[in-house]
mmCIF file as gemmi writes it, N, C-alpha and C atoms, coordinates in Angstrom:
data_model
loop_
_atom_site.group_PDB
_atom_site.id
_atom_site.type_symbol
_atom_site.label_atom_id
_atom_site.label_alt_id
_atom_site.label_comp_id
_atom_site.label_asym_id
_atom_site.label_entity_id
_atom_site.label_seq_id
_atom_site.pdbx_PDB_ins_code
_atom_site.Cartn_x
_atom_site.Cartn_y
_atom_site.Cartn_z
_atom_site.occupancy
_atom_site.B_iso_or_equiv
_atom_site.pdbx_formal_charge
_atom_site.auth_seq_id
_atom_site.auth_asym_id
_atom_site.pdbx_PDB_model_num
ATOM 1 N N . MET Axp A 1 ? 45.546 166.774 42.083 1 0 ? 1 A 1
ATOM 2 C CA . MET Axp A 1 ? 44.629 167.137 40.416 1 0 ? 1 A 1
ATOM 3 C C . MET Axp A 1 ? 44.173 165.417 40.38 1 0 ? 1 A 1
ATOM 4 N N . LYS Axp A 2 ? 42.965 165.68 40.444 1 0 ? 2 A 1
ATOM 5 C CA . LYS Axp A 2 ? 42.352 164.514 39.88 1 0 ? 2 A 1
ATOM 6 C C . LYS Axp A 2 ? 41.732 164.515 38.734 1 0 ? 2 A 1
ATOM 7 N N . ILE Axp A 3 ? 42.122 163.979 37.632 1 0 ? 3 A 1
ATOM 8 C CA . ILE Axp A 3 ? 41.511 164.25 36.559 1 0 ? 3 A 1
ATOM 9 C C . ILE Axp A 3 ? 40.467 162.957 36.086 1 0 ? 3 A 1
ATOM 10 N N . LEU Axp A 4 ? 39.244 162.963 35.772 1 0 ? 4 A 1
ATOM 11 C CA . LEU Axp A 4 ? 38.543 161.634 35.832 1 0 ? 4 A 1
ATOM 12 C C . LEU Axp A 4 ? 38.237 161.649 34.156 1 0 ? 4 A 1
ATOM 13 N N . GLY Axp A 5 ? 38.035 160.399 33.822 1 0 ? 5 A 1
ATOM 14 C CA . GLY Axp A 5 ? 37.794 160.16 32.255 1 0 ? 5 A 1
ATOM 15 C C . GLY Axp A 5 ? 37.216 158.529 32.241 1 0 ? 5 A 1
ATOM 16 N N . ARG Axp A 6 ? 36.252 158.494 31.331 1 0 ? 6 A 1
ATOM 17 C CA . ARG Axp A 6 ? 35.887 157.167 31.066 1 0 ? 6 A 1
ATOM 18 C C . ARG Axp A 6 ? 36.936 156.524 30.481 1 0 ? 6 A 1
ATOM 19 N N . VAL Axp A 7 ? 37.284 155.199 30.933 1 0 ? 7 A 1
ATOM 20 C CA . VAL Axp A 7 ? 38.04 154.016 30.7 1 0 ? 7 A 1
ATOM 21 C C . VAL Axp A 7 ? 37.231 152.609 30.296 1 0 ? 7 A 1
ATOM 22 N N . GLU Axp A 8 ? 37.477 152.515 29.153 1 0 ? 8 A 1
ATOM 23 C CA . GLU Axp A 8 ? 36.924 151.003 28.675 1 0 ? 8 A 1
ATOM 24 C C . GLU Axp A 8 ? 37.783 149.991 29.221 1 0 ? 8 A 1
ATOM 25 N N . GLN Axp A 9 ? 37.481 149.198 29.802 1 0 ? 9 A 1
ATOM 26 C CA . GLN Axp A 9 ? 38.379 147.869 30.044 1 0 ? 9 A 1
ATOM 27 C C . GLN Axp A 9 ? 37.771 146.276 29.908 1 0 ? 9 A 1
ATOM 28 N N . HIS Axp A 10 ? 38.565 145.658 29.564 1 0 ? 10 A 1
ATOM 29 C CA . HIS Axp A 10 ? 38.258 144.241 29.062 1 0 ? 10 A 1
ATOM 30 C C . HIS Axp A 10 ? 38.344 143.404 30.481 1 0 ? 10 A 1
ATOM 31 N N . ALA Axp A 11 ? 37.497 142.291 30.615 1 0 ? 11 A 1
ATOM 32 C CA . ALA Axp A 11 ? 37.784 141.727 31.879 1 0 ? 11 A 1
ATOM 33 C C . ALA Axp A 11 ? 36.724 140.599 31.756 1 0 ? 11 A 1
ATOM 34 N N . VAL Axp A 12 ? 37.714 139.481 32.562 1 0 ? 12 A 1
ATOM 35 C CA . VAL Axp A 12 ? 36.826 138.498 32.454 1 0 ? 12 A 1
ATOM 36 C C . VAL Axp A 12 ? 35.536 138.443 33.002 1 0 ? 12 A 1
ATOM 37 N N . THR Axp A 13 ? 34.293 138.086 32.259 1 0 ? 13 A 1
ATOM 38 C CA . THR Axp A 13 ? 33.06 138.047 33.441 1 0 ? 13 A 1
ATOM 39 C C . THR Axp A 13 ? 32.225 136.325 33.514 1 0 ? 13 A 1
ATOM 40 N N . ASP Axp A 14 ? 33.215 135.274 32.822 1 0 ? 14 A 1
ATOM 41 C CA . ASP Axp A 14 ? 32.719 134.129 32.977 1 0 ? 14 A 1
ATOM 42 C C . ASP Axp A 14 ? 33.974 133.46 32.37 1 0 ? 14 A 1
ATOM 43 N N . VAL Axp A 15 ? 33.53 132.406 32.998 1 0 ? 15 A 1
ATOM 44 C CA . VAL Axp A 15 ? 34.575 131.031 32.274 1 0 ? 15 A 1
ATOM 45 C C . VAL Axp A 15 ? 33.968 129.687 32.08 1 0 ? 15 A 1
ATOM 46 N N . ARG Axp A 16 ? 33.548 129.414 31.092 1 0 ? 16 A 1
ATOM 47 C CA . ARG Axp A 16 ? 32.888 127.868 30.732 1 0 ? 16 A 1
ATOM 48 C C . ARG Axp A 16 ? 33.728 127.118 30.496 1 0 ? 16 A 1
ATOM 49 N N . CYS Axp A 17 ? 33.169 126.17 31.263 1 0 ? 17 A 1
ATOM 50 C CA . CYS Axp A 17 ? 34.451 124.545 31.067 1 0 ? 17 A 1
ATOM 51 C C . CYS Axp A 17 ? 34.56 124.253 29.534 1 0 ? 17 A 1
ATOM 52 N N . ASP Axp A 18 ? 35.311 123.724 29.024 1 0 ? 18 A 1
ATOM 53 C CA . ASP Axp A 18 ? 35.496 123.269 27.924 1 0 ? 18 A 1
ATOM 54 C C . ASP Axp A 18 ? 35.16 121.907 27.614 1 0 ? 18 A 1
ATOM 55 N N . ILE Axp A 19 ? 34.861 121.697 28.713 1 0 ? 19 A 1
ATOM 56 C CA . ILE Axp A 19 ? 34.422 119.753 28.456 1 0 ? 19 A 1
ATOM 57 C C . ILE Axp A 19 ? 32.938 120.414 28.219 1 0 ? 19 A 1
ATOM 58 N N . CYS Axp A 20 ? 32.149 120.358 29.403 1 0 ? 20 A 1
ATOM 59 C CA . CYS Axp A 20 ? 30.532 120.507 29.45 1 0 ? 20 A 1
ATOM 60 C C . CYS Axp A 20 ? 30.466 121.787 29.139 1 0 ? 20 A 1
ATOM 61 N N . ALA Axp A 21 ? 31.126 122.664 29.032 1 0 ? 21 A 1
ATOM 62 C CA . ALA Axp A 21 ? 30.583 124.631 29.1 1 0 ? 21 A 1
ATOM 63 C C . ALA Axp A 21 ? 29.42 124.469 29.592 1 0 ? 21 A 1
ATOM 64 N N . GLU Axp A 22 ? 29.483 124.287 30.982 1 0 ? 22 A 1
ATOM 65 C CA . GLU Axp A 22 ? 28.935 124.834 31.844 1 0 ? 22 A 1
ATOM 66 C C . GLU Axp A 22 ? 29.795 126.142 32.748 1 0 ? 22 A 1
ATOM 67 N N . SER Axp A 23 ? 29.008 127.26 32.819 1 0 ? 23 A 1
ATOM 68 C CA . SER Axp A 23 ? 29.619 128.295 33.735 1 0 ? 23 A 1
ATOM 69 C C . SER Axp A 23 ? 30.607 127.541 35.019 1 0 ? 23 A 1
ATOM 70 N N . THR Axp A 24 ? 31.866 128.645 35.604 1 0 ? 24 A 1
ATOM 71 C CA . THR Axp A 24 ? 32.412 128.314 36.354 1 0 ? 24 A 1
ATOM 72 C C . THR Axp A 24 ? 32.285 129.28 37.588 1 0 ? 24 A 1
ATOM 73 N N . ARG Axp A 25 ? 31.061 129.636 37.479 1 0 ? 25 A 1
ATOM 74 C CA . ARG Axp A 25 ? 30.659 130.701 38.658 1 0 ? 25 A 1
ATOM 75 C C . ARG Axp A 25 ? 29.925 130.277 39.766 1 0 ? 25 A 1
ATOM 76 N N . LEU Axp A 26 ? 30.318 130.391 40.936 1 0 ? 26 A 1
ATOM 77 C CA . LEU Axp A 26 ? 29.716 130.046 41.92 1 0 ? 26 A 1
ATOM 78 C C . LEU Axp A 26 ? 28.457 130.977 42.45 1 0 ? 26 A 1
ATOM 79 N N . ALA Axp A 27 ? 27.715 130.457 43.102 1 0 ? 27 A 1
ATOM 80 C CA . ALA Axp A 27 ? 26.491 131.698 43.716 1 0 ? 27 A 1
ATOM 81 C C . ALA Axp A 27 ? 27.048 132.732 44.597 1 0 ? 27 A 1
ATOM 82 N N . ASN Axp A 28 ? 28.432 132.655 44.687 1 0 ? 28 A 1
ATOM 83 C CA . ASN Axp A 28 ? 28.871 134.327 45.712 1 0 ? 28 A 1
ATOM 84 C C . ASN Axp A 28 ? 29.268 134.744 44.679 1 0 ? 28 A 1
ATOM 85 N N . GLY Axp A 29 ? 29.485 134.345 43.012 1 0 ? 29 A 1
ATOM 86 C CA . GLY Axp A 29 ? 30.06 135.156 42.151 1 0 ? 29 A 1
ATOM 87 C C . GLY Axp A 29 ? 31.611 134.693 41.669 1 0 ? 29 A 1
ATOM 88 N N . ASN Axp A 30 ? 32.339 134.182 42.533 1 0 ? 30 A 1
ATOM 89 C CA . ASN Axp A 30 ? 33.493 133.813 42.138 1 0 ? 30 A 1
ATOM 90 C C . ASN Axp A 30 ? 33.54 132.608 41.165 1 0 ? 30 A 1
ATOM 91 N N . LEU Axp A 31 ? 34.634 132.722 40.488 1 0 ? 31 A 1
ATOM 92 C CA . LEU Axp A 31 ? 35.215 131.851 39.311 1 0 ? 31 A 1
ATOM 93 C C . LEU Axp A 31 ? 36.01 130.735 40.133 1 0 ? 31 A 1
ATOM 94 N N . GLN Axp A 32 ? 35.56 129.029 39.75 1 0 ? 32 A 1
ATOM 95 C CA . GLN Axp A 32 ? 36.165 128.373 40.189 1 0 ? 32 A 1
ATOM 96 C C . GLN Axp A 32 ? 36.272 127.139 38.766 1 0 ? 32 A 1
ATOM 97 N N . PHE Axp A 33 ? 37.524 127.677 38.758 1 0 ? 33 A 1
ATOM 98 C CA . PHE Axp A 33 ? 38.01 126.228 37.636 1 0 ? 33 A 1
ATOM 99 C C . PHE Axp A 33 ? 39.378 126.164 37.636 1 0 ? 33 A 1
ATOM 100 N N . GLY Axp A 34 ? 39.597 125.093 37.212 1 0 ? 34 A 1
ATOM 101 C CA . GLY Axp A 34 ? 41.202 124.486 36.764 1 0 ? 34 A 1
ATOM 102 C C . GLY Axp A 34 ? 41.816 124.836 35.39 1 0 ? 34 A 1
ATOM 103 N N . THR Axp A 35 ? 42.5 125.221 35.055 1 0 ? 35 A 1
ATOM 104 C CA . THR Axp A 35 ? 43.372 125.294 33.91 1 0 ? 35 A 1
ATOM 105 C C . THR Axp A 35 ? 44.525 124.155 33.551 1 0 ? 35 A 1
ATOM 106 N N . LEU Axp A 36 ? 44.411 123.582 32.607 1 0 ? 36 A 1
ATOM 107 C CA . LEU Axp A 36 ? 45.552 122.283 31.706 1 0 ? 36 A 1
ATOM 108 C C . LEU Axp A 36 ? 46.079 123.343 30.728 1 0 ? 36 A 1
ATOM 109 N N . GLU Axp A 37 ? 47.122 123.015 31.038 1 0 ? 37 A 1
ATOM 110 C CA . GLU Axp A 37 ? 48.308 123.938 29.645 1 0 ? 37 A 1
ATOM 111 C C . GLU Axp A 37 ? 49.509 123.387 29.025 1 0 ? 37 A 1
ATOM 112 N N . ALA Axp A 38 ? 49.676 123.8 28.003 1 0 ? 38 A 1
ATOM 113 C CA . ALA Axp A 38 ? 51.016 122.97 27.543 1 0 ? 38 A 1
ATOM 114 C C . ALA Axp A 38 ? 51.369 124.219 26.9 1 0 ? 38 A 1
ATOM 115 N N . ARG Axp A 39 ? 52.729 123.978 26.806 1 0 ? 39 A 1
ATOM 116 C CA . ARG Axp A 39 ? 53.545 125.272 25.742 1 0 ? 39 A 1
ATOM 117 C C . ARG Axp A 39 ? 54.222 124.304 24.894 1 0 ? 39 A 1
ATOM 118 N N . TRP Axp A 40 ? 54.352 123.754 23.705 1 0 ? 40 A 1
ATOM 119 C CA . TRP Axp A 40 ? 55.496 123.141 23.362 1 0 ? 40 A 1
ATOM 120 C C . TRP Axp A 40 ? 56.44 123.856 22.42 1 0 ? 40 A 1
ATOM 121 N N . GLY Axp A 41 ? 57.756 123.273 22.794 1 0 ? 41 A 1
ATOM 122 C CA . GLY Axp A 41 ? 59.208 124.251 22.562 1 0 ? 41 A 1
ATOM 123 C C . GLY Axp A 41 ? 59.879 123.365 21.314 1 0 ? 41 A 1
ATOM 124 N N . TYR Axp A 42 ? 60.87 123.966 20.956 1 0 ? 42 A 1
ATOM 125 C CA . TYR Axp A 42 ? 61.822 123.494 20.043 1 0 ? 42 A 1
ATOM 126 C C . TYR Axp A 42 ? 61.857 122.221 19.762 1 0 ? 42 A 1
ATOM 127 N N . GLY Axp A 43 ? 61.641 121.187 18.735 1 0 ? 43 A 1
ATOM 128 C CA . GLY Axp A 43 ? 61.687 119.661 18.782 1 0 ? 43 A 1
ATOM 129 C C . GLY Axp A 43 ? 60.921 119.172 19.026 1 0 ? 43 A 1
ATOM 130 N N . ALA Axp A 44 ? 59.563 119.612 19.595 1 0 ? 44 A 1
ATOM 131 C CA . ALA Axp A 44 ? 58.717 118.567 20.198 1 0 ? 44 A 1
ATOM 132 C C . ALA Axp A 44 ? 57.761 118.459 18.774 1 0 ? 44 A 1
ATOM 133 N N . ALA Axp A 45 ? 56.781 117.416 18.32 1 0 ? 45 A 1
ATOM 134 C CA . ALA Axp A 45 ? 56.326 117.264 17.126 1 0 ? 45 A 1
ATOM 135 C C . ALA Axp A 45 ? 54.741 118.668 17.022 1 0 ? 45 A 1
ATOM 136 N N . HIS Axp A 46 ? 54.854 119.154 17.95 1 0 ? 46 A 1
ATOM 137 C CA . HIS Axp A 46 ? 53.686 120.617 18.133 1 0 ? 46 A 1
ATOM 138 C C . HIS Axp A 46 ? 54.37 121.711 18.666 1 0 ? 46 A 1
ATOM 139 N N . ASP Axp A 47 ? 55.901 121.571 17.87 1 0 ? 47 A 1
ATOM 140 C CA . ASP Axp A 47 ? 56.608 123.171 18.253 1 0 ? 47 A 1
ATOM 141 C C . ASP Axp A 47 ? 55.592 124.168 17.842 1 0 ? 47 A 1
ATOM 142 N N . GLY Axp A 48 ? 56.335 125.195 19.079 1 0 ? 48 A 1
ATOM 143 C CA . GLY Axp A 48 ? 55.053 126.448 18.475 1 0 ? 48 A 1
ATOM 144 C C . GLY Axp A 48 ? 53.733 126.477 18.934 1 0 ? 48 A 1
ATOM 145 N N . GLU Axp A 49 ? 52.911 125.563 19.247 1 0 ? 49 A 1
ATOM 146 C CA . GLU Axp A 49 ? 51.664 125.22 19.708 1 0 ? 49 A 1
ATOM 147 C C . GLU Axp A 49 ? 51.472 125.786 21.354 1 0 ? 49 A 1
ATOM 148 N N . ARG Axp A 50 ? 50.599 126.237 21.626 1 0 ? 50 A 1
ATOM 149 C CA . ARG Axp A 50 ? 50.107 126.333 22.844 1 0 ? 50 A 1
ATOM 150 C C . ARG Axp A 50 ? 48.428 126.358 23.193 1 0 ? 50 A 1
ATOM 151 N N . TYR Axp A 51 ? 48.745 125.52 24.723 1 0 ? 51 A 1
ATOM 152 C CA . TYR Axp A 51 ? 46.977 124.998 24.438 1 0 ? 51 A 1
ATOM 153 C C . TYR Axp A 51 ? 46.747 125.43 25.737 1 0 ? 51 A 1
ATOM 154 N N . GLU Axp A 52 ? 45.594 125.795 26.137 1 0 ? 52 A 1
ATOM 155 C CA . GLU Axp A 52 ? 44.752 126.226 27.546 1 0 ? 52 A 1
ATOM 156 C C . GLU Axp A 52 ? 43.455 125.247 27.589 1 0 ? 52 A 1
ATOM 157 N N . VAL Axp A 53 ? 43.337 124.685 28.531 1 0 ? 53 A 1
ATOM 158 C CA . VAL Axp A 53 ? 41.848 124.028 28.777 1 0 ? 53 A 1
ATOM 159 C C . VAL Axp A 53 ? 41.422 124.669 29.897 1 0 ? 53 A 1
ATOM 160 N N . HIS Axp A 54 ? 40.049 125.32 30.143 1 0 ? 54 A 1
ATOM 161 C CA . HIS Axp A 54 ? 39.837 125.568 31.208 1 0 ? 54 A 1
ATOM 162 C C . HIS Axp A 54 ? 38.648 124.613 32.073 1 0 ? 54 A 1
ATOM 163 N N . LEU Axp A 55 ? 38.728 124.212 33.254 1 0 ? 55 A 1
ATOM 164 C CA . LEU Axp A 55 ? 37.613 123.061 33.326 1 0 ? 55 A 1
ATOM 165 C C . LEU Axp A 55 ? 36.821 123.123 34.402 1 0 ? 55 A 1
ATOM 166 N N . CYS Axp A 56 ? 35.321 123.231 34.921 1 0 ? 56 A 1
ATOM 167 C CA . CYS Axp A 56 ? 34.648 123.38 35.929 1 0 ? 56 A 1
ATOM 168 C C . CYS Axp A 56 ? 35.504 122.195 36.934 1 0 ? 56 A 1
ATOM 169 N N . GLU Axp A 57 ? 35.27 122.209 38.152 1 0 ? 57 A 1
ATOM 170 C CA . GLU Axp A 57 ? 35.574 121.326 39.389 1 0 ? 57 A 1
ATOM 171 C C . GLU Axp A 57 ? 34.917 119.675 38.788 1 0 ? 57 A 1
ATOM 172 N N . ARG Axp A 58 ? 34.051 119.496 38.449 1 0 ? 58 A 1
ATOM 173 C CA . ARG Axp A 58 ? 33.486 118.273 38.381 1 0 ? 58 A 1
ATOM 174 C C . ARG Axp A 58 ? 34.445 117.569 37.271 1 0 ? 58 A 1
ATOM 175 N N . CYS Axp A 59 ? 34.565 118.358 35.959 1 0 ? 59 A 1
ATOM 176 C CA . CYS Axp A 59 ? 35.557 117.798 34.911 1 0 ? 59 A 1
ATOM 177 C C . CYS Axp A 59 ? 36.721 117.611 35.227 1 0 ? 59 A 1
ATOM 178 N N . PHE Axp A 60 ? 37.361 118.737 35.915 1 0 ? 60 A 1
ATOM 179 C CA . PHE Axp A 60 ? 38.856 118.668 36.245 1 0 ? 60 A 1
ATOM 180 C C . PHE Axp A 60 ? 39.412 117.39 36.838 1 0 ? 60 A 1
ATOM 181 N N . PHE Axp A 61 ? 38.492 116.795 38.194 1 0 ? 61 A 1
ATOM 182 C CA . PHE Axp A 61 ? 38.452 115.677 38.943 1 0 ? 61 A 1
ATOM 183 C C . PHE Axp A 61 ? 38.387 114.344 37.964 1 0 ? 61 A 1
ATOM 184 N N . THR Axp A 62 ? 37.227 114.647 37.027 1 0 ? 62 A 1
ATOM 185 C CA . THR Axp A 62 ? 36.735 113.242 36.118 1 0 ? 62 A 1
ATOM 186 C C . THR Axp A 62 ? 37.973 113.324 35.196 1 0 ? 62 A 1
ATOM 187 N N . THR Axp A 63 ? 38.766 114.036 34.836 1 0 ? 63 A 1
ATOM 188 C CA . THR Axp A 63 ? 39.922 114.301 33.854 1 0 ? 63 A 1
ATOM 189 C C . THR Axp A 63 ? 41.134 113.316 34.379 1 0 ? 63 A 1
ATOM 190 N N . LEU Axp A 64 ? 41.402 113.645 35.783 1 0 ? 64 A 1
ATOM 191 C CA . LEU Axp A 64 ? 42.427 113.381 36.527 1 0 ? 64 A 1
ATOM 192 C C . LEU Axp A 64 ? 42.208 112.267 37.319 1 0 ? 64 A 1
ATOM 193 N N . ALA Axp A 65 ? 40.97 111.776 37.024 1 0 ? 65 A 1
ATOM 194 C CA . ALA Axp A 65 ? 40.743 110.29 37.746 1 0 ? 65 A 1
ATOM 195 C C . ALA Axp A 65 ? 41.541 109.939 36.548 1 0 ? 65 A 1
ATOM 196 N N . PHE Axp A 66 ? 40.473 110.312 35.283 1 0 ? 66 A 1
ATOM 197 C CA . PHE Axp A 66 ? 41.287 109.297 34.202 1 0 ? 66 A 1
ATOM 198 C C . PHE Axp A 66 ? 42.711 109.177 33.77 1 0 ? 66 A 1
ATOM 199 N N . LEU Axp A 67 ? 43.042 110.376 34.23 1 0 ? 67 A 1
ATOM 200 C CA . LEU Axp A 67 ? 44.707 110.358 33.939 1 0 ? 67 A 1
ATOM 201 C C . LEU Axp A 67 ? 45.475 109.37 34.992 1 0 ? 67 A 1
ATOM 202 N N . LYS Axp A 68 ? 45.019 109.247 36.377 1 0 ? 68 A 1
ATOM 203 C CA . LYS Axp A 68 ? 45.136 108.247 37.12 1 0 ? 68 A 1
ATOM 204 C C . LYS Axp A 68 ? 45.617 107.436 36.936 1 0 ? 68 A 1
ATOM 205 N N . GLN Axp A 69 ? 44.207 106.751 36.285 1 0 ? 69 A 1
ATOM 206 C CA . GLN Axp A 69 ? 43.814 105.192 35.657 1 0 ? 69 A 1
ATOM 207 C C . GLN Axp A 69 ? 45.07 105.003 34.821 1 0 ? 69 A 1
ATOM 208 N N . GLU Axp A 70 ? 44.836 105.902 33.714 1 0 ? 70 A 1
ATOM 209 C CA . GLU Axp A 70 ? 45.929 105.469 32.557 1 0 ? 70 A 1
ATOM 210 C C . GLU Axp A 70 ? 47.49 105.389 33.488 1 0 ? 70 A 1
ATOM 211 N N . ARG Axp A 71 ? 48.066 105.736 34.386 1 0 ? 71 A 1
ATOM 212 C CA . ARG Axp A 71 ? 49.109 105.972 35.038 1 0 ? 71 A 1
ATOM 213 C C . ARG Axp A 71 ? 49.08 104.369 35.744 1 0 ? 71 A 1
ATOM 214 N N . ARG Axp A 72 ? 47.811 104.246 36.186 1 0 ? 72 A 1
ATOM 215 C CA . ARG Axp A 72 ? 47.937 102.725 37.036 1 0 ? 72 A 1
ATOM 216 C C . ARG Axp A 72 ? 48.433 101.847 35.945 1 0 ? 72 A 1
ATOM 217 N N . THR Axp A 73 ? 47.815 102.182 34.939 1 0 ? 73 A 1
ATOM 218 C CA . THR Axp A 73 ? 47.864 100.954 33.759 1 0 ? 73 A 1
ATOM 219 C C . THR Axp A 73 ? 49.18 100.734 33.247 1 0 ? 73 A 1
ATOM 220 N N . ALA Axp A 74 ? 49.591 101.868 33.18 1 0 ? 74 A 1
ATOM 221 C CA . ALA Axp A 74 ? 50.994 102.353 32.285 1 0 ? 74 A 1
ATOM 222 C C . ALA Axp A 74 ? 52.318 101.099 33.146 1 0 ? 74 A 1
ATOM 223 N N . HIS Axp A 75 ? 51.933 101.505 34.958 1 0 ? 75 A 1
ATOM 224 C CA . HIS Axp A 75 ? 52.998 100.879 35.532 1 0 ? 75 A 1
ATOM 225 C C . HIS Axp A 75 ? 52.829 99.617 36.577 1 0 ? 75 A 1
ATOM 226 N N . LEU Axp A 76 ? 51.566 99.303 35.974 1 0 ? 76 A 1
ATOM 227 C CA . LEU Axp A 76 ? 50.852 98.181 36.39 1 0 ? 76 A 1
ATOM 228 C C . LEU Axp A 76 ? 51.828 96.871 36.392 1 0 ? 76 A 1
ATOM 229 N N . PHE Axp A 77 ? 52.73 96.469 35.534 1 0 ? 77 A 1
ATOM 230 C CA . PHE Axp A 77 ? 53.878 95.484 36.063 1 0 ? 77 A 1
ATOM 231 C C . PHE Axp A 77 ? 55.289 96.033 36.643 1 0 ? 77 A 1
ATOM 232 N N . ASP Axp A 78 ? 55.109 97.2 37.202 1 0 ? 78 A 1
ATOM 233 C CA . ASP Axp A 78 ? 56.325 97.757 37.556 1 0 ? 78 A 1
ATOM 234 C C . ASP Axp A 78 ? 56.823 97.132 39.213 1 0 ? 78 A 1
ATOM 235 N N . SER Axp A 79 ? 57.584 96.833 39.44 1 0 ? 79 A 1
ATOM 236 C CA . SER Axp A 79 ? 58.617 96.298 40.338 1 0 ? 79 A 1
ATOM 237 C C . SER Axp A 79 ? 58.587 96.926 41.73 1 0 ? 79 A 1
ATOM 238 N N . ASP Axp A 80 ? 58.421 98.374 41.394 1 0 ? 80 A 1
ATOM 239 C CA . ASP Axp A 80 ? 58.025 98.968 42.659 1 0 ? 80 A 1
ATOM 240 C C . ASP Axp A 80 ? 56.424 100.055 42.632 1 0 ? 80 A 1
ATOM 241 N N . PRO Axp A 81 ? 55.35 99.084 42.824 1 0 ? 81 A 1
ATOM 242 C CA . PRO Axp A 81 ? 53.946 99.895 42.625 1 0 ? 81 A 1
ATOM 243 C C . PRO Axp A 81 ? 53.818 101.286 43.231 1 0 ? 81 A 1
ATOM 244 N N . SER Axp A 82 ? 54.586 101.205 44.497 1 0 ? 82 A 1
ATOM 245 C CA . SER Axp A 82 ? 54.271 102.589 45.066 1 0 ? 82 A 1
ATOM 246 C C . SER Axp A 82 ? 54.947 103.736 44.54 1 0 ? 82 A 1
ATOM 247 N N . SER Axp A 83 ? 55.386 103.49 43.612 1 0 ? 83 A 1
ATOM 248 C CA . SER Axp A 83 ? 55.667 104.872 42.723 1 0 ? 83 A 1
ATOM 249 C C . SER Axp A 83 ? 55.162 105.776 42.495 1 0 ? 83 A 1
ATOM 250 N N . SER Axp A 84 ? 53.673 105.243 42.014 1 0 ? 84 A 1
ATOM 251 C CA . SER Axp A 84 ? 52.582 106.042 40.73 1 0 ? 84 A 1
ATOM 252 C C . SER Axp A 84 ? 51.372 105.94 41.877 1 0 ? 84 A 1
ATOM 253 N N . GLU Axp A 85 ? 51.506 105.688 43.174 1 0 ? 85 A 1
ATOM 254 C CA . GLU Axp A 85 ? 50.685 105.686 44.445 1 0 ? 85 A 1
ATOM 255 C C . GLU Axp A 85 ? 50.617 107.783 44.577 1 0 ? 85 A 1
ATOM 256 N N . ALA Axp A 86 ? 51.382 108.267 44.602 1 0 ? 86 A 1
ATOM 257 C CA . ALA Axp A 86 ? 51.437 109.836 45.217 1 0 ? 86 A 1
ATOM 258 C C . ALA Axp A 86 ? 50.041 110.338 44.303 1 0 ? 86 A 1
ATOM 259 N N . GLU Axp A 87 ? 49.406 111.23 45.045 1 0 ? 87 A 1
ATOM 260 C CA . GLU Axp A 87 ? 48.537 112.082 44.159 1 0 ? 87 A 1
ATOM 261 C C . GLU Axp A 87 ? 49.128 112.936 43.186 1 0 ? 87 A 1
ATOM 262 N N . LEU Axp A 88 ? 48.545 112.796 41.989 1 0 ? 88 A 1
ATOM 263 C CA . LEU Axp A 88 ? 49.085 113.206 40.707 1 0 ? 88 A 1
ATOM 264 C C . LEU Axp A 88 ? 48.827 114.558 40.522 1 0 ? 88 A 1
ATOM 265 N N . GLY Axp A 89 ? 49.721 115.213 40.478 1 0 ? 89 A 1
ATOM 266 C CA . GLY Axp A 89 ? 49.959 116.763 40.234 1 0 ? 89 A 1
ATOM 267 C C . GLY Axp A 89 ? 49.481 117.351 41.712 1 0 ? 89 A 1
ATOM 268 N N . LEU Axp A 90 ? 49.147 117.084 42.504 1 0 ? 90 A 1
ATOM 269 C CA . LEU Axp A 90 ? 49.017 117.262 44.207 1 0 ? 90 A 1
ATOM 270 C C . LEU Axp A 90 ? 49.89 118.394 44.681 1 0 ? 90 A 1
ATOM 271 N N . VAL Axp A 91 ? 50.006 119.678 44.729 1 0 ? 91 A 1
ATOM 272 C CA . VAL Axp A 91 ? 51.085 120.448 45.002 1 0 ? 91 A 1
ATOM 273 C C . VAL Axp A 91 ? 50.952 120.852 46.366 1 0 ? 91 A 1
ATOM 274 N N . SER Axp A 92 ? 49.979 121.143 46.895 1 0 ? 92 A 1
ATOM 275 C CA . SER Axp A 92 ? 49.553 121.85 48.145 1 0 ? 92 A 1
ATOM 276 C C . SER Axp A 92 ? 48.34 121.1 48.253 1 0 ? 92 A 1
ATOM 277 N N . ARG Axp A 93 ? 47.823 121.34 49.996 1 0 ? 93 A 1
ATOM 278 C CA . ARG Axp A 93 ? 46.813 121.027 50.468 1 0 ? 93 A 1
ATOM 279 C C . ARG Axp A 93 ? 46.356 121.78 51.71 1 0 ? 93 A 1
ATOM 280 N N . ASN Axp A 94 ? 45.045 122.472 51.586 1 0 ? 94 A 1
ATOM 281 C CA . ASN Axp A 94 ? 44.501 123.36 52.47 1 0 ? 94 A 1
ATOM 282 C C . ASN Axp A 94 ? 45.324 124.4 52.618 1 0 ? 94 A 1
ATOM 283 N N . ASP Axp A 95 ? 45.496 125.225 51.616 1 0 ? 95 A 1
ATOM 284 C CA . ASP Axp A 95 ? 46.312 126.246 50.85 1 0 ? 95 A 1
ATOM 285 C C . ASP Axp A 95 ? 45.138 127.396 50.756 1 0 ? 95 A 1
ATOM 286 N N . TRP Axp A 96 ? 44.119 127.828 51.224 1 0 ? 96 A 1
ATOM 287 C CA . TRP Axp A 96 ? 42.95 128.709 51 1 0 ? 96 A 1
ATOM 288 C C . TRP Axp A 96 ? 43.551 129.863 50.868 1 0 ? 96 A 1
ATOM 289 N N . PHE Axp A 97 ? 44.609 130.418 51.023 1 0 ? 97 A 1
ATOM 290 C CA . PHE Axp A 97 ? 44.699 131.938 51.464 1 0 ? 97 A 1
ATOM 291 C C . PHE Axp A 97 ? 45.879 132.293 49.764 1 0 ? 97 A 1
ATOM 292 N N . HIS Axp A 98 ? 46.559 130.998 49.106 1 0 ? 98 A 1
ATOM 293 C CA . HIS Axp A 98 ? 47.266 131.429 48.134 1 0 ? 98 A 1
ATOM 294 C C . HIS Axp A 98 ? 46.255 131.603 47.077 1 0 ? 98 A 1
ATOM 295 N N . ASP Axp A 99 ? 46.558 132.505 46.295 1 0 ? 99 A 1
ATOM 296 C CA . ASP Axp A 99 ? 45.809 132.794 44.794 1 0 ? 99 A 1
ATOM 297 C C . ASP Axp A 99 ? 46.701 131.779 43.701 1 0 ? 99 A 1
ATOM 298 N N . GLY Axp A 100 ? 47.48 131.217 43.8 1 0 ? 100 A 1
ATOM 299 C CA . GLY Axp A 100 ? 47.975 130.355 42.977 1 0 ? 100 A 1
ATOM 300 C C . GLY Axp A 100 ? 49.133 131.223 41.649 1 0 ? 100 A 1
ATOM 301 N N . GLY Axp A 101 ? 49.337 132.077 42.333 1 0 ? 101 A 1
ATOM 302 C CA . GLY Axp A 101 ? 49.665 133.365 41.048 1 0 ? 101 A 1
ATOM 303 C C . GLY Axp A 101 ? 51.834 133.197 41.822 1 0 ? 101 A 1
C-alpha cells in the first residue's frame, strides 16, 4: 500500500562563488564549483574551526595559479626545482564519470 503525503525538503538550489559572488549554475542547470576546505584539529592555532569556500571555475583556477606561484617562490632556491613542478592538487585527469564522493 502506498501512502502519499506532502514532505518538505531542503535542497541546494544554487551555489554562489565566495569570491566573485556569481552563480555556479551552468546553462544545462548543473552546478559546477570547486570547494576549498579545512578542519583544524587539536593543537592547531585554529583548533575547532572549520572552513568551506565555494569557488566558480574561473576563481578556482585563479586561486590555484596564485598558490602555484607561492610554491614556486617558496622553493625558488631549492637544489631540486623539479619537486615543485607537479600539478598542485591534481588527483585525476579525464575522470568524467566520477562524482567525487
